[in-house]
Legacy VTK file of the C-alpha trace (Angstrom):
# vtk DataFile Version 3.0
C-alpha trace
ASCII
DATASET POLYDATA
POINTS 318 float
54.540 -4.747 113.349
55.230 -1.227 111.988
58.659 0.360 111.449
59.250 3.836 110.136
62.123 5.597 108.668
62.024 9.376 107.663
64.396 11.736 105.938
64.225 15.473 106.980
64.695 18.375 104.520
68.371 18.586 105.879
68.844 15.052 104.741
68.832 13.715 108.305
67.759 10.077 108.876
65.379 9.414 111.594
64.319 5.808 112.498
61.149 4.714 114.548
59.439 7.986 113.802
55.897 8.219 115.297
53.314 8.359 112.494
52.025 11.683 113.572
55.177 13.311 112.958
55.436 12.133 109.365
52.958 14.718 108.177
55.184 17.650 109.587
56.606 19.940 106.929
60.253 19.279 107.783
59.952 15.548 106.690
61.193 15.414 103.044
59.864 11.736 102.512
59.265 8.527 104.661
59.086 4.884 104.399
56.512 2.848 106.654
56.949 -0.945 106.530
54.001 -3.131 107.681
55.272 -6.551 108.621
52.673 -9.156 109.589
50.369 -6.369 110.898
47.599 -6.912 113.427
44.043 -5.815 112.211
44.443 -2.488 114.240
47.600 -1.881 112.459
46.141 -2.673 109.088
43.253 -0.097 109.723
45.924 2.712 109.631
45.980 2.170 105.929
42.461 3.812 105.886
42.339 5.939 109.010
45.914 7.439 108.685
46.993 7.224 105.176
43.496 7.429 103.517
44.373 4.993 100.806
41.810 3.808 98.484
39.503 0.842 99.759
40.151 -1.136 96.712
43.924 -0.958 97.249
43.418 -1.789 100.894
41.301 -4.764 99.948
44.094 -6.002 97.726
46.568 -5.759 100.742
44.355 -7.763 102.991
43.496 -10.423 100.329
46.339 -12.976 99.802
48.282 -13.676 96.685
47.037 -10.964 94.248
48.492 -11.039 90.617
51.407 -8.469 90.228
49.708 -5.357 89.126
49.949 -1.423 89.151
46.874 0.874 89.891
46.950 4.550 89.519
45.413 6.956 92.097
45.459 10.703 92.615
48.754 11.314 94.324
50.174 7.717 94.641
50.481 4.617 92.819
49.788 1.067 94.207
51.898 -1.857 93.241
51.551 -5.616 94.076
54.826 -7.568 93.523
55.522 -11.248 94.049
58.691 -12.288 95.629
59.694 -15.859 95.706
59.840 -18.491 98.339
62.926 -20.462 97.305
62.034 -23.628 99.011
58.660 -24.036 97.703
58.819 -21.884 94.540
55.522 -20.196 95.766
54.881 -16.377 95.571
55.027 -14.074 98.500
53.008 -10.822 98.143
54.483 -7.474 98.717
52.205 -4.444 98.376
53.632 -0.956 97.892
52.120 2.420 97.937
54.361 4.774 96.303
54.129 8.568 96.246
56.441 11.600 95.705
56.918 11.915 99.394
56.405 8.465 100.796
56.736 4.731 100.361
54.448 2.311 102.283
55.195 -1.395 102.041
52.771 -4.011 103.377
53.393 -7.871 103.620
51.829 -10.687 105.615
54.929 -12.848 105.566
58.539 -12.006 106.232
60.103 -10.197 103.379
63.826 -10.596 103.069
63.846 -7.984 100.292
62.596 -5.161 102.518
65.017 -6.154 105.254
67.929 -5.967 103.031
66.875 -2.422 101.589
65.975 -1.258 105.104
69.189 -2.399 106.508
71.106 -0.674 103.573
69.457 2.751 104.327
69.737 2.660 107.953
73.292 1.391 108.242
74.863 3.657 105.801
77.078 6.233 107.507
76.536 8.746 104.821
73.347 10.883 104.554
70.384 9.302 102.728
70.320 10.499 99.190
67.756 8.107 98.034
64.157 9.291 97.176
61.080 6.967 97.348
61.549 6.057 93.554
65.121 5.039 94.255
64.004 2.840 97.336
61.283 1.365 94.920
64.091 0.369 92.434
66.032 -1.193 95.241
63.046 -3.178 96.369
62.218 -4.436 92.675
65.909 -5.243 92.073
66.109 -7.401 95.246
62.744 -8.974 94.433
63.991 -9.985 90.848
67.398 -10.984 92.192
65.777 -13.752 94.373
64.473 -15.375 91.079
67.955 -16.210 89.694
69.247 -18.921 92.002
66.023 -20.908 91.560
66.297 -20.757 87.821
69.987 -21.771 87.852
69.143 -24.757 90.141
66.429 -25.826 87.783
68.943 -25.505 84.795
71.549 -27.690 86.678
68.912 -30.263 87.188
67.749 -30.183 83.716
71.337 -30.511 82.498
71.744 -33.610 84.538
68.572 -35.018 83.424
69.384 -34.380 79.775
72.810 -36.040 80.177
70.875 -39.098 81.350
68.349 -39.091 78.519
70.292 -41.877 76.592
69.388 -44.324 79.325
65.855 -43.179 79.734
64.379 -46.676 80.100
66.169 -46.940 83.461
65.767 -43.291 84.367
63.092 -41.925 86.642
61.080 -39.509 84.657
59.167 -38.175 87.672
62.200 -35.746 88.052
61.599 -34.474 84.672
57.934 -33.827 85.354
58.824 -32.089 88.646
61.136 -29.807 86.683
58.362 -28.861 84.349
56.125 -28.223 87.453
58.718 -25.954 88.906
59.162 -23.971 85.560
55.474 -23.558 85.567
55.450 -22.014 88.953
58.145 -19.596 88.041
56.506 -18.755 84.817
53.357 -17.728 86.875
55.477 -15.263 88.824
58.152 -14.020 86.430
55.762 -13.220 83.349
53.396 -10.917 85.328
56.307 -9.158 86.909
57.801 -8.657 83.444
54.427 -7.191 82.217
54.287 -4.932 85.328
57.825 -3.397 84.590
56.880 -2.843 81.152
53.736 -0.795 82.165
55.934 1.275 84.520
58.423 2.016 81.798
55.895 2.979 79.289
53.179 4.601 81.405
52.460 8.308 81.011
50.701 8.642 84.370
53.795 8.024 86.439
57.046 9.966 86.481
60.316 8.274 86.763
63.491 10.473 86.379
65.429 9.656 83.329
68.547 8.796 85.277
66.540 6.434 87.621
64.482 5.000 84.625
67.706 3.301 83.185
68.016 1.302 86.336
64.395 0.138 86.047
65.094 -0.858 82.443
67.864 -2.975 83.629
65.394 -4.897 86.038
63.237 -5.345 83.038
66.132 -6.744 80.981
66.663 -9.192 83.870
62.984 -10.175 83.716
63.229 -10.689 79.803
66.216 -12.950 80.369
64.511 -14.888 83.076
61.427 -15.388 80.886
63.477 -16.523 77.923
65.224 -18.932 80.252
62.018 -20.359 81.425
60.503 -20.793 78.088
63.761 -22.275 76.522
63.950 -24.754 79.649
60.298 -25.673 79.262
60.859 -26.483 75.440
63.809 -28.634 76.573
61.723 -30.497 79.014
59.219 -31.124 76.266
61.859 -32.311 73.906
63.222 -34.806 76.387
59.645 -35.975 77.317
58.798 -36.451 73.614
62.166 -38.351 73.156
61.344 -40.623 76.094
57.869 -41.391 74.861
59.070 -41.936 71.183
62.035 -44.311 72.503
59.583 -46.123 74.774
57.151 -46.656 72.089
59.825 -47.930 69.604
61.226 -50.376 72.093
57.651 -51.579 72.934
57.045 -52.143 69.139
60.193 -54.145 69.032
59.059 -56.226 71.936
55.648 -56.812 70.461
57.308 -57.734 67.174
59.442 -60.410 68.712
56.490 -61.862 70.653
54.579 -61.809 67.342
57.241 -63.674 65.531
57.697 -66.193 68.247
53.920 -66.739 68.421
53.706 -67.013 64.610
56.454 -69.727 64.415
55.051 -71.749 67.154
51.405 -71.718 65.585
52.207 -74.552 63.056
54.269 -76.564 65.570
51.449 -76.340 67.981
49.119 -77.490 65.244
51.226 -80.505 64.464
51.735 -81.411 68.179
47.940 -80.932 68.538
47.195 -83.411 65.758
49.427 -86.208 66.971
48.287 -85.546 70.539
44.684 -86.749 69.566
43.745 -90.239 70.841
42.466 -91.791 67.623
43.002 -95.435 67.139
43.709 -95.481 63.371
46.924 -93.228 62.727
49.298 -95.002 60.542
52.039 -92.783 61.505
51.995 -93.955 65.171
53.122 -97.473 64.351
56.075 -96.497 62.300
59.370 -96.679 64.315
60.815 -93.461 62.605
57.661 -91.299 62.895
58.926 -89.544 66.134
61.995 -88.337 64.489
60.368 -87.299 61.179
57.773 -85.102 62.940
60.431 -83.518 65.107
62.484 -82.757 62.104
59.543 -81.501 60.217
58.690 -79.106 63.175
62.271 -78.006 63.315
62.484 -77.290 59.568
59.167 -75.326 59.778
60.406 -73.265 62.713
63.882 -72.487 61.176
62.316 -71.873 57.621
59.905 -69.347 59.167
62.597 -67.661 61.110
64.809 -67.264 57.982
61.802 -65.832 55.870
60.873 -63.404 58.668
64.708 -62.284 58.889
64.899 -61.867 55.076
61.693 -59.592 55.263
63.735 -57.343 57.584
61.739 -57.750 60.828
64.890 -57.944 62.952
66.853 -55.018 61.615
65.338 -52.316 64.086
65.473 -54.826 67.079
67.861 -53.797 69.910
LINES 1 319
318 0 1 2 3 4 5 6 7 8 9 10 11 12 13 14 15 16 17 18 19 20 21 22 23 24 25 26 27 28 29 30 31 32 33 34 35 36 37 38 39 40 41 42 43 44 45 46 47 48 49 50 51 52 53 54 55 56 57 58 59 60 61 62 63 64 65 66 67 68 69 70 71 72 73 74 75 76 77 78 79 80 81 82 83 84 85 86 87 88 89 90 91 92 93 94 95 96 97 98 99 100 101 102 103 104 105 106 107 108 109 110 111 112 113 114 115 116 117 118 119 120 121 122 123 124 125 126 127 128 129 130 131 132 133 134 135 136 137 138 139 140 141 142 143 144 145 146 147 148 149 150 151 152 153 154 155 156 157 158 159 160 161 162 163 164 165 166 167 168 169 170 171 172 173 174 175 176 177 178 179 180 181 182 183 184 185 186 187 188 189 190 191 192 193 194 195 196 197 198 199 200 201 202 203 204 205 206 207 208 209 210 211 212 213 214 215 216 217 218 219 220 221 222 223 224 225 226 227 228 229 230 231 232 233 234 235 236 237 238 239 240 241 242 243 244 245 246 247 248 249 250 251 252 253 254 255 256 257 258 259 260 261 262 263 264 265 266 267 268 269 270 271 272 273 274 275 276 277 278 279 280 281 282 283 284 285 286 287 288 289 290 291 292 293 294 295 296 297 298 299 300 301 302 303 304 305 306 307 308 309 310 311 312 313 314 315 316 317
């Protein structure tokens, strides 16, 4: 599907303009949006707009990394919006020139719909130029990142509050949070670098007044990047604490088992001796031998327990 919006020299807004009219001199600037285009519609990028084959190839290939390429009279940008359900990227390609803006996306783009509705529903004449519309699109794309980040932070706060009871806590949730943060990192960081290039490039011209709005988007991306990194560090700390706590408790369990085994070794030795079926064992005929052996075994067990305790083997047990 292709939709068009044009603004004339008299600042009149025209929707659903035939592509042939976009070349007329009375058109000040225009926006053409390709939404899930057919192969025939995709061919218009070459046959009608004469865009560079490499840029067209990037449009037709799925999930390119966010980037910006310079051409003679236009710039080509690849943006990654966010699918909030799966935290997967959705590609939005933009051809941006002084007199036009062409957007291309295979999937539904909520950002383009919002900006399109804003331009077409406003009762006042359209005052934006392509660079301002580009800012609106970038702003909407970046705004879609925040709810997912906030949700992850809430989940992480809950996980951190349960960290004291980690032995009974399902750590799969923690590792899922780390995985989600990694997905967001792969989207936010390249977008941050893209905005940095736009703000510092000498090959594109952004009016000084409009540039301040692009800097605001860049600040948002810096905030998102810092939040992702700090949350990843927090998940690492929680994970390390869990591993350390689990290891410490396992060591205590092994220590207790070792103490029990060590105490019962001499008792098992004594029981093994008197369990042998030899004929000449004088103690077997003595009427107090049973009680004496049991007492000896009890004294050995209690004595070893007291000795281990005096060595501090039970201080860290808990």
